[in-house]
ROBAZA-455573 format. One line per field, with one value per residue (C-alpha): residue in one letter; x, y negated, z. Coordinates in steps of 0.02 Angstrom, whole numbers, plus 50000, padded with zeros to 5 digits. Example, Ala and Ser with C-alpha at 12.3 -4.5 7.8 and 13.67 -1.06 7.14 Angstrom:
2
rest <- (A:S)
px <- (50615:50684)
py <- (50225:50053)
pz <- (50390:50357)
***
This chain:
844
rest <- (M:T:A:A:R:S:R:A:V:W:A:L:T:V:A:L:T:V:A:A:V:G:L:Y:W:W:R:V:R:P:L:P:E:P:S:T:S:W:S:V:P:S:L:L:V:L:A:G:G:F:F:A:A:E:A:R:P:V:Y:L:R:L:G:R:Q:A:Y:A:F:S:F:M:E:L:P:L:V:L:G:L:F:F:V:R:P:D:L:L:V:A:S:R:L:L:G:A:P:V:A:F:V:V:Q:R:R:A:P:Q:K:A:A:F:N:A:S:L:F:A:L:E:T:V:G:A:I:V:V:W:H:L:V:L:G:G:H:D:P:L:S:P:V:G:W:L:A:T:G:V:A:A:L:F:T:S:V:L:S:S:T:L:V:S:A:V:I:A:I:V:S:G:E:R:P:R:S:L:G:E:V:F:S:L:G:P:A:A:D:L:V:N:A:C:F:A:L:V:C:V:Y:V:L:S:A:D:W:R:A:G:W:L:L:V:V:V:G:A:V:L:F:I:T:Y:R:A:Y:D:G:S:H:H:R:S:E:T:L:A:Q:I:N:R:F:T:E:V:V:G:L:E:V:G:V:E:A:V:A:G:T:V:L:T:E:V:G:R:A:L:E:A:A:V:V:Q:L:R:L:S:T:G:A:T:V:D:P:A:H:D:G:D:R:G:D:E:Q:G:S:N:D:D:W:V:L:D:D:R:G:V:D:R:H:D:A:E:L:I:N:L:L:L:P:L:S:E:D:G:L:L:L:A:P:R:H:R:A:P:T:A:V:A:E:A:L:R:S:S:A:V:P:D:C:V:L:V:P:L:R:S:E:G:R:T:L:G:S:L:L:V:G:D:R:L:G:D:V:D:T:F:T:E:E:H:V:R:L:L:Q:S:L:A:N:H:A:A:V:A:L:D:N:A:E:R:A:Q:E:L:I:R:Q:A:E:E:R:E:E:L:A:M:R:D:E:L:T:G:L:P:N:R:R:S:F:A:R:R:L:D:E:V:L:A:E:G:A:A:V:L:L:L:D:L:D:G:F:K:Q:V:N:E:T:L:G:H:E:V:G:D:R:L:L:R:Q:V:A:Q:R:L:V:E:A:A:R:S:A:V:V:G:R:F:G:G:D:E:F:A:I:L:L:P:G:A:D:D:L:V:A:R:A:C:A:S:V:V:R:E:S:L:V:R:P:F:D:L:D:G:I:A:V:A:L:D:A:S:M:G:L:A:V:A:G:P:A:D:D:G:A:S:V:L:R:W:A:D:L:A:M:Y:A:A:K:E:T:R:T:G:L:E:V:Y:T:A:S:L:D:R:Q:D:A:S:R:L:G:L:L:A:D:L:R:S:A:I:S:L:N:T:I:D:L:H:Y:Q:P:K:Y:S:V:A:T:G:V:I:Q:G:V:E:A:L:A:R:W:H:H:P:Q:H:G:R:I:G:P:D:E:F:I:P:L:A:E:H:S:S:L:I:T:P:L:T:M:L:V:L:R:R:A:L:R:D:C:Q:R:W:N:E:H:T:P:G:L:S:V:A:V:N:I:S:P:R:S:L:L:S:P:T:F:V:D:E:V:A:A:A:L:A:A:V:A:L:P:P:A:A:L:I:L:E:I:T:E:T:S:L:M:T:D:P:E:R:A:M:E:A:L:H:R:L:R:R:L:G:L:R:T:S:V:D:D:L:G:T:G:Y:S:S:L:S:Y:L:Q:R:L:P:V:D:E:I:K:I:D:R:S:F:F:A:D:F:E:D:R:N:A:Q:A:V:V:G:A:M:I:D:L:G:H:R:L:G:R:S:V:V:A:E:G:I:E:D:G:E:T:L:T:T:L:A:A:L:G:C:D:T:A:Q:G:F:W:L:S:R:P:V:P:A:P:E:I:D:A:L:L:V:R:H:E:P:V:P:T:V:A:P:P:A:S:L:R:L:L:R)
px <- (54041:54109:54000:54073:54044:53860:53838:53913:53785:53649:53698:53698:53519:53463:53544:53467:53301:53310:53360:53216:53088:53160:53161:52991:52919:53020:52992:52872:52731:52698:52690:52519:52429:52444:52290:52292:52302:52242:52139:52205:52197:52345:52445:52427:52460:52619:52664:52645:52761:52894:52876:52900:53053:53130:53096:53136:53282:53357:53541:53638:53805:53942:54104:54142:54038:53850:53744:53574:53426:53278:53156:53119:53110:52957:52830:52928:52916:52729:52696:52789:52663:52509:52494:52515:52694:52641:52556:52709:52820:52705:52695:52873:52894:52757:52805:52997:52994:52868:53003:53129:53023:53003:53186:53217:53340:53431:53351:53496:53507:53314:53309:53460:53372:53205:53281:53385:53225:53127:53271:53281:53102:53087:53240:53179:53013:53101:53227:53092:52981:53130:53179:53007:52961:52791:52801:52688:52747:52728:52833:53022:53057:52954:53071:53223:53159:53126:53305:53380:53274:53321:53511:53495:53417:53547:53698:53617:53592:53763:53860:53779:53775:53957:53984:53886:53992:54150:54093:54036:54191:54324:54393:54424:54270:54268:54317:54182:54203:54179:54026:53935:53978:53832:53713:53662:53647:53536:53428:53402:53349:53226:53169:53139:53037:52934:52916:52842:52724:52667:52631:52532:52432:52398:52331:52229:52245:52167:52336:52434:52413:52533:52672:52638:52665:52822:52892:52859:52943:53099:53101:53093:53223:53332:53304:53354:53512:53552:53538:53652:53777:53778:53812:53961:54025:54009:54109:54248:54247:54269:54409:54499:54486:54561:54697:54745:54729:54831:54984:55006:55096:55097:54931:54943:54965:54815:54704:54735:54711:54545:54481:54517:54463:54299:54264:54289:54183:54029:54046:54047:54136:54167:54245:54300:54394:54410:54542:54526:54706:54616:54505:54333:54300:54141:54036:53959:54137:54209:54086:54213:54304:54234:54266:54443:54436:54581:54624:54570:54664:54557:54577:54469:54446:54353:54388:54557:54615:54668:54708:54736:54616:54462:54325:54186:54043:54091:54089:53913:53835:53903:53797:53638:53694:53638:53787:53895:53779:53676:53593:53545:53470:53447:53294:53246:53359:53284:53262:53415:53529:53470:53510:53688:53709:53650:53780:53916:53834:53829:53658:53670:53789:53813:53909:53971:54088:54262:54270:54413:54421:54286:54358:54287:54443:54337:54212:54199:54086:54039:53941:53882:53836:53890:53748:53585:53470:53552:53578:53637:53527:53522:53636:53765:53762:53802:53937:54020:54003:54101:54232:54250:54277:54419:54488:54480:54584:54702:54719:54738:54878:54955:54951:55035:55158:55201:55215:55339:55434:55438:55510:55636:55690:55710:55806:55911:55938:55997:56111:56195:56243:56385:56299:56426:56460:56304:56420:56390:56465:56573:56412:56334:56503:56536:56371:56383:56555:56484:56354:56486:56617:56544:56615:56774:56819:56946:56943:57057:57061:57138:57181:57210:57385:57393:57208:57236:57343:57189:57075:57192:57234:57075:56940:56829:56694:56828:56891:56709:56696:56858:56791:56638:56743:56852:56711:56644:56814:56830:56654:56697:56871:56793:56633:56596:56650:56565:56636:56615:56673:56730:56749:56878:56983:56958:56877:56855:56825:56751:56788:56671:56753:56912:57083:57247:57280:57120:57123:57303:57243:57096:57224:57329:57164:57115:57292:57281:57108:57176:57335:57243:57228:57064:56990:56947:56884:57024:57151:57226:57249:57338:57317:57392:57330:57398:57318:57297:57236:57162:57106:56980:56907:56741:56809:56855:56748:56715:56780:56946:56956:56936:57067:57179:57158:57180:57351:57403:57349:57453:57594:57582:57591:57738:57839:57774:57751:57570:57510:57535:57444:57398:57507:57515:57669:57573:57454:57491:57425:57532:57641:57618:57420:57433:57539:57418:57268:57364:57409:57234:57181:57301:57238:57061:57109:57219:57092:57211:57075:57038:56867:56818:56643:56555:56419:56249:56157:55963:55925:55782:55866:56059:56088:56191:56067:56192:56359:56415:56552:56697:56849:57017:57180:57358:57481:57645:57750:57644:57556:57381:57284:57123:56959:56945:57091:57059:56868:56868:57011:56915:56755:56847:56932:56787:56866:56725:56604:56737:56784:56607:56573:56736:56670:56498:56548:56670:56543:56408:56527:56557:56377:56335:56465:56395:56223:56263:56266:56168:56025:55949:56108:56123:56271:56263:56372:56391:56350:56412:56296:56402:56379:56190:56167:56278:56162:56237:56247:56087:56133:56297:56215:56090:56237:56325:56172:56148:56322:56292:56167:56094:55922:55920:55852:56013:56096:56074:56133:56171:56148:56191:56046:56144:56185:56000:55971:56110:55997:55832:55726:55860:55901:55730:55712:55874:55805:55643:55745:55861:55699:55633:55780:55718:55864:55841:55902:55946:55964:56130:56178:55994:55981:56141:56070:55936:55808:55627:55506:55400:55546:55600:55425:55419:55585:55577:55691:55681:55789:55856:56019:56045:56200:56326:56336:56168:56245:56399:56307:56167:56146:56058:55876:55852:55971:55864:55707:55773:55832:55668:55574:55682:55645:55452:55469:55554:55432:55285:55350:55365:55555:55677:55791:55975:56082:56269:56418:56358:56510:56429:56303:56201:56171:56113:55989:55917:55898:55807:55691:55661:55617:55766:55781:55968:56133:56312:56468:56641:56553:56471:56619:56747:56753:56851:56903:56790:56860:56828:56645:56648:56702:56565:56440:56497:56495:56328:56314:56187:56244:56137:56077:56158:56331:56427:56489:56674:56685:56627:56741:56884:56829:56831)
py <- (45457:45563:45678:45833:45777:45733:45909:45987:45885:45936:46123:46112:46027:46182:46303:46225:46228:46410:46462:46359:46451:46616:46603:46538:46675:46811:46749:46615:46656:46823:46726:46727:46557:46491:46511:46320:46278:46111:46072:46016:45833:45877:45874:45690:45650:45753:45678:45504:45560:45617:45462:45347:45454:45440:45262:45187:45270:45211:45163:45181:45090:45170:45071:45050:45202:45192:45358:45368:45454:45486:45563:45707:45828:45747:45789:45954:46023:45975:46058:46216:46227:46161:46191:46331:46347:46306:46156:46103:46126:46035:45885:45872:45868:45742:45621:45607:45580:45441:45363:45382:45291:45150:45139:45147:45303:45353:45506:45620:45576:45591:45763:45826:45773:45826:46005:45987:45940:46091:46214:46132:46154:46330:46382:46293:46391:46562:46521:46467:46624:46743:46679:46659:46833:46875:46762:46610:46458:46359:46480:46450:46564:46440:46299:46399:46431:46250:46202:46334:46272:46091:46133:46242:46095:45971:46094:46133:45955:45885:46027:46000:45822:45816:45943:45830:45676:45770:45811:45637:45549:45680:45677:45831:45881:45815:45897:45985:45849:45716:45807:45846:45696:45657:45726:45895:45817:45684:45805:45914:45759:45734:45904:45890:45748:45826:45976:45850:45781:45955:45994:45825:45859:46039:45979:45834:45762:45599:45568:45534:45349:45374:45443:45298:45177:45268:45264:45081:45034:45146:45073:44893:44921:44995:44841:44717:44824:44843:44649:44622:44741:44673:44510:44572:44668:44519:44413:44555:44558:44369:44372:44523:44433:44276:44368:44468:44333:44212:44333:44307:44152:44153:44121:44287:44380:44289:44313:44492:44511:44406:44520:44683:44622:44546:44700:44804:44692:44674:44851:44795:44881:44727:44561:44413:44256:44096:43966:43800:43731:43553:43553:43476:43340:43357:43192:43221:43185:43051:42972:42858:43012:43111:43283:43335:43466:43597:43776:43922:44063:44228:44386:44546:44686:44836:45025:45010:44901:44704:44636:44456:44423:44333:44327:44373:44372:44212:44145:44218:44163:44001:43901:43993:43952:43802:43715:43872:43978:44127:44268:44420:44563:44730:44736:44564:44445:44313:44360:44263:44323:44498:44489:44436:44573:44704:44650:44674:44846:44769:44788:44645:44513:44360:44203:44075:43918:43905:43732:43665:43488:43418:43499:43646:43758:43881:44025:44194:44338:44503:44631:44805:44842:45009:45139:45144:45093:44946:44783:44601:44495:44326:44386:44443:44278:44189:44318:44286:44098:44115:44221:44112:43958:44054:44106:43931:43863:44004:43975:43785:43819:43943:43811:43682:43815:43851:43667:43653:43805:43721:43562:43662:43743:43579:43522:43683:43655:43472:43555:43662:43513:43379:43214:43122:43211:43323:43476:43635:43617:43755:43845:43854:43893:44044:44116:44100:44185:44334:44351:44371:44466:44637:44593:44518:44327:44198:44057:43891:43782:43609:43464:43293:43224:43034:43008:42949:42807:42761:42751:42667:42537:42500:42556:42697:42634:42651:42814:42881:42818:42907:43072:43055:43029:43176:43289:43240:43281:43455:43501:43454:43541:43705:43719:43904:43890:43832:43679:43636:43508:43571:43392:43251:43272:43451:43538:43726:43810:43981:44088:44239:44389:44299:44380:44307:44244:44151:44073:44009:43936:43850:43782:43708:43625:43555:43477:43400:43322:43241:43170:43058:42893:42841:42669:42592:42416:42384:42478:42633:42777:42932:43086:43260:43407:43547:43710:43893:44028:44197:44332:44457:44623:44704:44781:44606:44490:44307:44242:44341:44268:44088:44113:44187:44033:43916:43993:43983:43795:43752:43855:43740:43584:43648:43698:43559:43680:43617:43796:43953:44114:44224:44368:44468:44383:44219:44296:44240:44399:44532:44614:44799:44772:44714:44862:44971:44893:44906:45093:45121:45045:45155:45310:45269:45250:45404:45506:45558:45538:45706:45765:45869:45931:45960:46088:46044:46189:46220:46222:46345:46475:46444:46441:46300:46177:46067:45974:45797:45728:45641:45548:45593:45503:45569:45430:45480:45379:45359:45524:45557:45383:45395:45347:45224:45130:45136:45135:44953:44907:44960:44866:44697:44712:44763:44940:45018:45039:45119:45230:45275:45323:45430:45525:45537:45606:45731:45787:45812:45925:46033:46042:46104:46239:46293:46291:46423:46549:46457:46369:46223:46167:45978:45853:45694:45542:45393:45218:45061:44902:44817:44961:44975:44795:44797:44754:44905:45029:45115:45124:45207:45327:45375:45398:45519:45622:45633:45701:45862:46007:45976:45926:45745:45805:45896:45729:45629:45454:45408:45219:45160:45067:44918:44909:44911:44744:44650:44609:44696:44649:44685:44843:44904:44867:44963:45111:45116:45120:45260:45362:45336:45436:45581:45590:45585:45452:45453:45327:45367:45319:45291:45207:45108:44966:44821:44864:44865:45010:44911:44898:45087:45152:45053:45119:45237:45364:45558:45591:45502:45549:45534:45457:45567:45436:45507:45675:45615:45650:45765:45861:45718:45730:45544:45571:45731:45628:45486:45602:45704:45545:45504:45669:45656:45485:45543:45688:45575:45456:45610:45617:45760:45736:45775:45775:45742:45760:45927:45983:46138:46273:46203:46050:46150:46245:46108:46028:46183:46166:45985:46029:45950:46003:45995:45985:45957:45934:46009:46151:46209:46168:46038:45953:46071:46066:46133:46308:46341:46285:46423:46551:46499:46509:46685:46759:46662:46705:46607:46514:46546:46423:46501:46554:46542:46696:46730:46657:46499:46490:46514:46371:46253)
pz <- (54886:54742:54633:54700:54883:54837:54760:54922:55027:54909:54926:55110:55111:55008:55116:55269:55189:55130:55313:55382:55266:55302:55485:55491:55376:55472:55655:55674:55563:55667:55833:55918:55950:56132:56234:56262:56083:56029:55883:55718:55767:55871:55718:55692:55874:55873:55699:55771:55920:55799:55693:55852:55908:55743:55709:55866:55943:56111:56123:56288:56280:56393:56383:56196:56144:56103:56113:56030:56112:55994:56132:55999:56131:56207:56066:56022:56204:56205:56042:56103:56255:56177:55982:55859:55783:55612:55663:55757:55612:55504:55629:55631:55438:55423:55560:55529:55343:55361:55475:55330:55214:55342:55368:55175:55192:55036:54950:54985:55169:55191:55106:55219:55380:55328:55305:55466:55567:55486:55546:55714:55743:55682:55770:55936:55916:55896:56041:56158:56126:56141:56310:56368:56325:56398:56551:56592:56505:56662:56759:56793:56650:56539:56613:56558:56389:56364:56422:56309:56163:56191:56204:56050:55937:56012:55969:55795:55752:55810:55717:55552:55566:55593:55449:55325:55384:55356:55179:55139:55209:55154:55332:55451:55554:55730:55886:55987:56112:55987:55916:56076:56185:56292:56171:56254:56418:56358:56263:56423:56522:56392:56392:56582:56572:56437:56562:56682:56551:56525:56707:56717:56565:56611:56786:56716:56530:56614:56711:56558:56583:56732:56611:56502:56640:56700:56519:56499:56663:56612:56444:56505:56637:56496:56386:56530:56566:56386:56351:56498:56451:56276:56327:56432:56279:56177:56290:56301:56105:56094:56227:56144:55977:56041:56128:55974:55848:55958:55947:55759:55699:55502:55408:55310:55477:55557:55413:55420:55599:55580:55453:55539:55714:55641:55550:55704:55810:55685:55623:55454:55294:55198:55278:55164:55213:55120:55172:55083:55060:55035:55193:55186:55324:55412:55391:55557:55627:55503:55397:55317:55220:55077:55020:54984:54849:54847:54801:54900:54976:54978:55095:55076:55189:55115:55117:55050:55178:55184:55017:54950:54803:54756:54880:54751:54883:54957:54774:54745:54910:54962:54843:54914:55086:55197:55259:55235:55340:55281:55360:55241:55329:55234:55133:55199:55113:54993:54805:54749:54886:54867:54675:54729:54851:54727:54600:54736:54802:54976:55064:55188:55253:55362:55305:55420:55393:55476:55571:55677:55753:55628:55474:55374:55329:55240:55257:55340:55272:55344:55241:55245:55426:55463:55474:55352:55496:55584:55505:55545:55651:55728:55875:55759:55671:55841:55878:55704:55730:55890:55816:55672:55783:55867:55702:55628:55772:55745:55561:55583:55703:55585:55450:55553:55607:55426:55383:55534:55473:55289:55364:55460:55309:55214:55362:55355:55176:55205:55344:55214:55107:55144:55177:55080:54927:54913:54896:54998:55175:55254:55321:55143:55062:55184:55153:54957:54982:55070:54930:54793:54888:54829:54656:54712:54722:54738:54856:54834:54981:54951:55066:54983:55006:55035:55081:55263:55194:55072:55225:55333:55193:55105:55223:55265:55141:54998:55061:55055:54882:54838:54918:54808:54652:54705:54728:54552:54472:54559:54492:54317:54324:54396:54304:54332:54519:54683:54753:54929:55057:55223:55312:55300:55147:55144:54990:54938:54769:54753:54597:54586:54511:54476:54489:54543:54362:54338:54514:54471:54310:54401:54526:54379:54311:54483:54498:54334:54366:54521:54473:54359:54437:54523:54506:54665:54639:54517:54625:54538:54667:54622:54735:54745:54844:54952:54891:54971:54869:54933:54816:54891:54845:54886:55053:55118:55219:55201:55363:55340:55157:55222:55344:55228:55118:55260:55309:55128:55117:55274:55198:55046:55152:55245:55101:54990:54848:54806:54802:54904:54877:55037:55073:55238:55291:55319:55439:55618:55693:55756:55609:55673:55660:55492:55436:55522:55432:55253:55301:55339:55168:55087:55178:55128:54936:54935:55021:55162:55304:55387:55438:55584:55625:55787:55781:55844:55926:55944:56129:56104:55985:56021:55835:55734:55661:55591:55610:55651:55534:55622:55542:55597:55549:55551:55507:55429:55559:55710:55712:55773:55789:55877:55807:55951:55872:55680:55689:55756:55633:55486:55557:55578:55409:55291:55261:55369:55208:55111:55246:55275:55094:55090:55247:55167:55004:55083:55215:55077:54988:55128:55176:55007:55021:55187:55137:55003:55143:55280:55202:55303:55387:55405:55414:55508:55466:55579:55490:55558:55566:55425:55320:55342:55312:55146:54997:54894:55033:54996:54809:54851:54969:54833:54702:54834:54856:54672:54655:54748:54743:54910:54971:55036:55192:55233:55263:55426:55450:55624:55682:55849:55946:55968:55795:55747:55854:55758:55627:55659:55512:55369:55472:55466:55277:55248:55350:55248:55086:55157:55204:55029:54973:55062:55193:55385:55505:55688:55826:55913:56092:56149:56310:56291:56198:56235:56111:56167:56154:56038:55918:55938:55907:55734:55683:55529:55605:55621:55773:55935:56020:56207:56255:56349:56489:56550:56590:56684:56851:56790:56951:57016:57000:56953:56810:56758:56766:56665:56529:56541:56514:56354:56288:56325:56236:56094:56063:56088:55943:55832:55841:55881:56024:56018:56183:56156:56273:56354:56464:56551:56549:56692:56594:56446:56550:56620:56454:56391:56540:56488:56312:56232:56041:56000:56094:56061:56168:56216:56316:56152:56035:56007:55841:55719:55543:55404:55396:55580:55545:55415:55537:55655:55523:55470:55649:55678:55864:55966:56112:56272:56391:56538:56503:56335:56253:56233:56056:56114:56260:56140:56032:56190)
***
């Protein structure tokens, strides 16, 4: 607790003390003594009652909650009826602090509770006398006065305790429901039982033994119930622990879950886990093997969360334990253990070993039992041992799973290599090509001429030897390149960052290295090769580049030129499509792609909240080409990211201009999965934002639901990086993909868009129910909801009733050029939810 919070608690304590003294002097001191007032020894009797109530509270467990009943109302009500007010206050202040001393509470907490008890008691006396008036205390008015006084003390205590907890923790004060819970009801029951005691004692004090018998029976019954219920809870905790831990696979994930769940189950503030990488064999299970010492992996859970660093408490306490087992209750730990705990500022702990199949995998420790009264017991040791056994099995399985994963990775690494030559195979080569394409690259694909005759004449063993020699010469000839073998006598060379001239020079060096004779058991063999060359830029994709090189290589074989460079004329696809692709590339480079914008309206207010940017292409010869034609073309030819960045930069400049007279307007840009997963995309977006005087939140990037599932982990990482730039993200076409709700709720997005297909038959109540559920889901996940494809006013009215945030569609406005958005913003006419104004009808 910080010094400022400590001072705040002391200030509250002083205020309560002053209030109690003032109220006592003003209202309690003048009160008359009761006619049945006991003698001064009653002070000691009541003090003992308050001491017992405070020292031994009773806990009632209901579900996962535990409610404390101190029975303080019993001595309080007896005091109200039978002793002088000053003796009642004195007995409370004498009995409760003695309990604090026994419980070894901290001075500040003891002082606060003492001041609170003083104010409770004085307040109860004042309230009881105010309600009672001049009536007989044993009359119904006395019953009412007793109940009101009990409720007053309960509410006062709950409120002030909640306040001091909020001060100490720094968290918001709890709600009224959390504060009061079952407290007032239980205190009222206690007061009623106290009234019964009053009547019995008023009739004949010798009948008090009856109350003792009834109380003892109730207490024994509760203890039996509590024990049975606690055993049931323990089994439930173990079942939950096993289920949750069993869902994890990796050692890191299992360790984090173990720490969290163990801390929750044992209500411990500190949990430490040690996993020995060199496991120790239990001699009881295998006496022929000694200890295998190894390094340790430690994880720690404290008030900062789960972290991976040295488990200092385990280091200190493991040498003091007996076979790795240690129980150190608060204030009752052995001297050496207590000193170790004090050095770590942990008041109590339990340490148990992790064992699985006769092996000691490590140790598990819990410390600092929550609450300053309760501490760890033998029962907690048994619970922790049970959890540790399950944790050990899960950790052991996770270790084995990781070993299997490592072996699989090794096999995958081997699968990425050509078994004969050790060179990268086609799969590995293609992956490396994708990695370097952002900076441009050239690919040289070659096929050995005459290799088939060597194989047939000298045999496959000699042929394999020849292939290994070829591989060695290629590596020596192209030292700065990546050389791979695709199978048979086909090799490939990757030249990162190379242009046409560099690639041709490399091809010449390769040919010279191959024409020198190879010595195969005294037989000189000369080879030549047919080579195809493809030069790629950042906008190209690896698969296309390899296909281009392959086409060029076969052209070299057919023409016997030795080397051919890929051109569009070699492509076996439709010539018109290739021409369209080239024209699109040119349109992007010349910035002749047009932008239209479709407004997005607030359903609640009818005003324009933002716009969605949509690309349009007018071909010089073919006229208007729809986005459903040129967007897929761009996606399949690696032009999609340059096209996206062109649209993004233009849209940001237009939005900057609009924000000068319409602040807060946003612009949305659609992002393809290829762009999202590009390693340079986030940096390019950051550069585009930096080039405009526009807050990052004005930009919304829309990603389709299906594209997010192409590579969920990389998509998630990219979205987090984009969010850190300050812009907003949106899931487009919600409901058309196949992502799970558990994945959607983890997505770092600000907005979800309901696909237009859900409004095709929106008059149907089932369709409305589905859309309503999607809107409610979005709001519960903290996302705003946009409905797209709105075609009529009735749909908009229904969406308003369902609580949708934003809408767009032809009924509101078609996509229009930027100047028409200027006109819309100048008129600034809100759109109604029933029928559109004439201006909007004109736009449609």
